[in-house]
SEDRENKOL-212924 format. One line per field, with one value per residue (C-alpha): x, y, z. Coordinates in pm, 1 decimal, padded with zeros to 6 digits. Example, Ala and Ser with C-alpha at 12.3 -4.5 7.8 and 13.67 -1.06 7.14 Angstrom:
2
px: [01230.0, 01367.0]
py: [-00450.0, -00106.0]
pz: [00780.0, 00714.0]
! end
This chain:
159
px: [00000.0, 00130.9, 00063.5, -00154.5, -00378.1, -00467.6, -00541.0, -00902.3, -00971.1, -01119.0, -01445.9, -01421.5, -01507.7, -01850.2, -01850.5, -02069.6, -02211.3, -02500.2, -02826.9, -02987.1, -03354.4, -03299.6, -03190.9, -03536.9, -03672.4, -03355.5, -03371.2, -03732.4, -03630.7, -03334.4, -03532.4, -03837.3, -03695.4, -03600.9, -03954.6, -04101.5, -03867.4, -03984.1, -03639.2, -03722.2, -04033.4, -04207.7, -04123.2, -04343.6, -04195.9, -04280.7, -04094.9, -03788.0, -03797.9, -03834.7, -03525.5, -03303.6, -03127.8, -02997.3, -02953.0, -02658.6, -02625.1, -02354.5, -02303.8, -02121.1, -02080.3, -02368.6, -02606.7, -02738.8, -02632.7, -02681.7, -02887.6, -02950.8, -03109.5, -03058.1, -03390.6, -03327.8, -03591.1, -03424.8, -03081.5, -03083.3, -03182.9, -03164.2, -03233.0, -03059.0, -03330.6, -03369.4, -03012.4, -03000.1, -02716.5, -02773.4, -02685.0, -02387.1, -02238.1, -02291.3, -01982.7, -01768.9, -01806.5, -02066.6, -02320.1, -02058.4, -01960.5, -02323.7, -02377.0, -02053.9, -02170.8, -02490.5, -02300.2, -02061.6, -02356.2, -02514.1, -02185.0, -02166.1, -02519.1, -02435.6, -02691.3, -02631.6, -02741.8, -02810.9, -03028.1, -03121.1, -03406.4, -03282.2, -03290.9, -02917.7, -02782.6, -02431.8, -02380.3, -02468.1, -02264.1, -01971.9, -02043.7, -02014.3, -02380.4, -02473.3, -02783.0, -02663.5, -02761.4, -02581.0, -02691.9, -02841.2, -03139.4, -03333.0, -03538.7, -03895.6, -04152.8, -04528.8, -04747.4, -05042.1, -05289.5, -05208.7, -05226.3, -05570.3, -05694.9, -05550.1, -05705.8, -06053.1, -06032.0, -05939.4, -06204.6, -06421.2, -06148.6, -06033.8, -05696.7]
py: [00000.0, 00344.9, 00680.3, 00782.7, 00479.0, 00625.2, 00977.4, 01069.2, 01107.5, 01427.5, 01372.3, 01450.1, 01804.7, 01852.9, 01869.9, 02078.2, 01902.0, 01937.8, 01814.6, 01494.7, 01399.3, 01145.0, 01429.6, 01591.2, 01429.7, 01520.7, 01876.6, 01908.3, 01785.1, 02025.4, 02339.1, 02254.4, 02395.9, 02718.0, 02746.3, 02689.3, 02955.1, 03197.9, 03245.1, 03065.6, 03061.1, 02725.1, 02511.8, 02230.3, 01895.8, 01983.3, 02316.7, 02143.1, 01878.4, 02150.9, 02330.1, 02020.6, 02072.8, 02410.4, 02326.6, 02235.9, 02046.7, 02025.7, 01667.9, 01540.3, 01170.9, 01087.9, 01342.4, 01656.5, 01948.8, 02240.5, 02342.0, 02625.5, 02666.0, 02896.2, 02980.5, 03104.1, 03348.8, 03450.6, 03504.4, 03836.1, 03732.5, 03445.2, 03425.9, 03235.3, 03066.9, 02867.0, 02883.2, 02663.5, 02506.9, 02297.1, 02466.1, 02244.9, 02316.7, 02695.1, 02911.0, 02664.8, 02836.9, 02601.5, 02877.0, 03073.6, 02764.2, 02695.8, 03057.0, 03044.6, 02728.0, 02908.6, 03216.2, 02997.1, 02813.5, 03147.0, 03251.1, 02926.2, 02991.9, 03355.0, 03498.2, 03873.4, 03923.4, 03707.6, 03845.4, 03731.8, 03833.2, 03786.0, 03881.0, 03791.6, 04105.8, 04090.7, 03729.3, 03804.2, 04125.5, 03904.3, 03690.2, 03994.8, 04098.4, 04464.4, 04681.5, 04886.4, 04768.0, 04893.4, 05239.8, 05324.3, 05096.8, 04978.9, 04664.7, 04746.5, 04492.1, 04477.1, 04208.8, 04156.7, 04071.0, 04391.0, 04591.8, 04448.3, 04548.2, 04896.2, 04937.0, 04836.2, 05074.4, 05370.0, 05310.2, 05616.7, 05835.8, 06132.7, 06078.1]
pz: [00000.0, -00090.0, 00070.1, -00226.3, -00163.1, 00177.9, 00058.1, -00010.2, -00377.3, -00506.3, -00692.0, -01061.9, -01162.0, -01317.3, -01695.4, -01923.0, -02226.9, -02471.8, -02324.1, -02452.6, -02472.4, -02193.4, -01961.9, -01964.9, -01643.2, -01451.5, -01589.3, -01471.7, -01125.4, -01118.8, -01202.9, -00988.4, -00658.7, -00840.7, -00981.0, -00634.0, -00492.3, -00760.8, -00913.9, -01241.8, -01452.3, -01480.6, -01784.5, -01906.7, -02004.7, -02366.3, -02343.3, -02203.4, -02477.8, -02743.3, -02609.9, -02571.0, -02905.7, -02785.3, -02416.0, -02198.6, -01872.7, -01610.0, -01496.6, -01189.6, -01117.3, -01351.6, -01196.1, -01366.5, -01144.6, -01384.4, -01685.9, -01925.9, -02267.0, -02560.5, -02719.0, -03071.0, -03192.8, -03521.2, -03671.7, -03488.7, -03135.9, -02888.3, -02514.3, -02238.1, -02032.6, -01714.6, -01582.8, -01272.9, -01072.3, -00760.8, -00433.3, -00354.7, -00699.6, -00696.8, -00679.8, -00878.0, -01213.8, -01359.4, -01426.1, -01617.2, -01815.3, -01903.8, -02015.7, -02216.0, -02392.3, -02497.7, -02616.2, -02816.4, -02975.0, -03067.5, -03227.5, -03424.4, -03550.9, -03638.0, -03392.7, -03361.5, -02999.2, -02695.9, -02418.4, -02072.2, -01843.9, -01489.8, -01126.4, -01108.1, -01272.5, -01125.9, -01231.6, -01594.3, -01596.0, -01490.6, -01797.1, -02023.3, -02049.4, -02018.6, -02037.4, -02330.4, -02673.8, -02984.7, -03090.3, -02749.7, -02809.2, -02505.8, -02459.3, -02354.4, -02242.9, -02199.9, -02044.8, -02283.0, -02005.2, -01817.4, -02140.6, -02220.2, -01874.5, -01912.6, -02259.0, -02138.4, -01839.7, -02064.2, -02330.3, -02364.5, -02213.9, -02420.5, -02586.7]
! end
């Protein structure tokens, strides 16, 4: 027996790889606590399956410990969605690796811009994202249900 036989072995580092269809149940289980905590929007099994071709997972010892998807809207725009890393794996750089995989995929597909809607501003700024769009453009959003309610309450009002 050698001294190295007695030393504890370090578990292998998690690896980031393209997601596979068979990963879908584990991805659902991974993001569920984040959905319940209100930090991610819910995703149906069908949505996850539809995004698999442009998704990435982080895997450690055969277990899915991270996920994100790149939803491609056009050759001009894609969105990083549903970034999640298990608590025990956070702070190890997996989130950044997952984001980088999406950005690289967007580059390979000649997507002009990648956006993210997040409550984790500092994390994404650290990944190179910023609020400023080229030419001082700004992204504006509206929720159709709220707009419909506002429109019906202002009907008959002078413009």
